[in-house]
C-alpha positions in Angstrom: 0.1 0.4 0.0 1.5 3.5 -0.9 2.3 6.2 1.3 -0.9 8.6 1.5 1.1 11.3 0.3 2.3 9.2 -3.1 -1.7 9.3 -4.2 -4.1 12.1 -4.6 -6.3 13.1 -1.7 -9.4 12.2 -3.6 -8.8 8.7 -4.3 -11.0 6.6 -2.0 -10.0 4.4 1.1 -11.2 1.3 -1.0 -8.7 2.3 -3.7 -5.9 3.8 -1.6 -5.7 0.0 0.3 -6.0 -1.8 -2.7 -3.5 0.2 -4.6 0.4 -1.0 -4.8 3.5 0.7 -5.2 5.9 0.1 -7.9 9.7 1.2 -8.9 10.9 0.7 -12.6 14.2 1.5 -13.8 14.6 3.4 -17.2 13.7 1.2 -20.3 11.8 -1.4 -17.8 8.4 -2.9 -19.0 5.7 -2.4 -17.2 3.2 -4.5 -19.4 3.4 -5.5 -22.8 1.1 -4.8 -25.9 -1.8 -7.7 -25.6 -1.4 -8.7 -22.0 -4.7 -8.9 -20.1 -5.5 -5.5 -18.4 -5.4 -5.7 -14.5 -5.4 -2.2 -13.9 -4.2 1.3 -14.7 -1.3 3.7 -13.0 -0.9 6.9 -11.1 2.5 8.3 -11.7 4.4 9.7 -8.6 7.5 10.4 -10.6 9.5 10.0 -13.5 7.8 9.3 -16.8 6.4 6.3 -18.7 5.2 6.0 -22.3 2.7 3.9 -24.1 4.8 2.3 -27.2 3.2 1.1 -29.9 5.0 -1.4 -32.8 4.4 -0.4 -36.0 5.5 -2.1 -39.5 9.0 -2.6 -40.1 10.4 -2.2 -36.8 9.2 1.1 -36.2 7.6 2.6 -32.9 5.0 5.0 -32.3 4.6 6.6 -28.8 0.9 7.1 -28.2 0.7 8.6 -24.7 3.1 9.7 -21.7 2.6 10.4 -18.2 4.7 12.0 -15.8 4.6 12.8 -11.9 1.0 13.3 -10.7 -0.7 11.9 -13.9 -2.7 8.9 -14.4 -1.2 6.1 -16.9 -3.0 3.8 -19.4 -6.3 5.0 -17.9 -7.7 4.1 -21.4 -7.3 0.4 -20.8 -10.4 0.5 -18.4 -12.5 -0.1 -21.5 -10.7 -3.0 -23.0 -9.6 -6.5 -22.5 -6.1 -6.1 -23.2 -3.4 -3.3 -23.1 -3.4 -1.9 -26.9 0.6 -0.8 -26.5 3.5 -1.6 -24.4 4.0 0.4 -21.1 7.6 1.7 -20.9 9.7 3.8 -18.2 11.3 6.8 -20.0 13.3 7.2 -16.9 13.6 5.6 -13.1 9.9 6.1 -12.0 7.9 5.5 -9.2 4.0 4.7 -9.8 1.0 3.3 -8.2 -0.7 0.2 -9.3 -4.4 0.7 -9.2 -6.4 -2.7 -9.5 -9.3 -2.7 -11.8 -11.8 -4.5 -9.5 -10.6 -1.5 -6.8 -11.1 1.1 -9.6 -14.8 0.3 -10.4 -15.9 0.1 -6.6 -14.3 3.4 -6.1 -16.2 4.9 -9.2 -19.4 4.4 -7.0 -18.3 7.2 -4.9 -19.7 10.4 -6.6 -16.7 12.8 -5.6 -14.2 10.4 -6.7 -16.0 9.6 -10.4 -16.1 13.6 -11.2 -12.4 13.7 -10.3 -11.2 10.6 -11.9 -13.3 12.3 -14.8 -11.4 15.5 -14.9 -8.2 13.7 -14.8 -8.8 11.8 -17.9 -10.0 15.1 -19.5 -6.4 16.5 -18.8 -5.3 13.8 -20.2 -7.0 13.4 -23.2 -6.1 17.3 -24.0 -2.6 16.6 -23.7 -3.1 13.5 -25.9 -5.0 16.0 -28.4 -2.3 18.6 -28.5 0.5 15.5 -29.1 -1.7 14.8 -32.2 -2.0 18.0 -33.3 1.7 18.6 -33.0 2.6 15.8 -35.0 0.2 16.7 -38.0 1.9 20.4 -38.6 4.0 20.3 -41.4 7.3 21.7 -40.3 9.9 20.7 -37.9 10.0 24.3 -36.5 6.1 24.4 -36.0 6.2 21.3 -34.0 9.1 22.6 -31.6 7.3 25.7 -30.9 4.1 24.2 -30.4 5.4 22.1 -27.7 6.9 25.0 -25.8 3.7 26.6 -26.3 1.3 23.6 -25.0 3.7 21.8 -22.4 5.6 24.7 -20.9 4.9 25.7 -17.0 3.6 29.2 -15.9 7.3 30.2 -15.9 7.4 29.6 -20.2 9.8 26.6 -19.0 9.7 23.2 -20.7 11.9 20.5 -19.2 12.5 17.5 -21.1 13.2 14.3 -18.5 15.1 12.2 -21.5 17.4 12.3 -24.1 16.8 14.4 -27.2 16.6 11.6 -29.6 13.6 11.1 -27.0 12.2 14.3 -28.0 12.9 13.6 -31.5 10.5 10.7 -31.3 8.2 12.6 -29.8 8.0 15.1 -32.4 8.2 12.6 -35.1 11.2 13.8 -36.4 14.8 12.6 -37.1 17.0 13.3 -34.5 19.5 15.9 -37.0 16.5 17.7 -37.9 15.6 18.2 -34.2 18.9 19.3 -33.6 19.4 21.4 -36.6 15.8 23.4 -35.8 17.1 23.7 -32.0 20.3 25.3 -33.5 18.4 27.8 -35.5 15.7 28.8 -32.8 18.3 29.7 -30.6 20.3 31.6 -33.2 17.0 33.6 -33.9 16.7 34.4 -30.3 13.4 32.7 -30.4 14.4 30.3 -27.7 17.2 29.5 -25.0 17.9 26.3 -23.8 20.2 24.9 -21.2 20.8 20.9 -22.1 17.1 19.7 -22.0 15.2 22.8 -20.3 13.7 25.3 -22.8 12.2 28.5 -22.8 10.5 30.4 -25.5 11.5 33.9 -25.7 8.9 35.2 -28.3 
């Protein structure tokens, strides 16, 4: 059972008591595509991604979740996971068993909070899909910074830039070139994997 500080206050006792804390190392697999759905996850710290294997050995990142976000929540509507769940970096999570989650949804307060959390996740995913439909690499980078930066205008990327290239559906060389161009023009500042849009 996780510490009460690890989970949102809106989680009812029935769910908190059934929850189980997990630790993952970078690259460790949480679940595999086709595996029977046993529950969903709440990310305490770190980051995890939903990875779908495509034709010709290519991969597509379908979703990401960081600390304070739900992960694989869409799996409650399916019998099996549709992607692999993989840790982007060392992560701490809470596993929420399906049966306990379904019981908890009888609590109106939790159901509302859970709905709002899912709506926030859906907004983030819509931004991701909108972004990769943009034609130019420059537009994708600026869209990312506009949508995902914090109140201070700073965007911290938790993984290598090669992972950011995958997130933006770009070749790494293209991403490096665009970042250099944006820095040179004064549109962004960058310190390793910390970015800030200046205009």
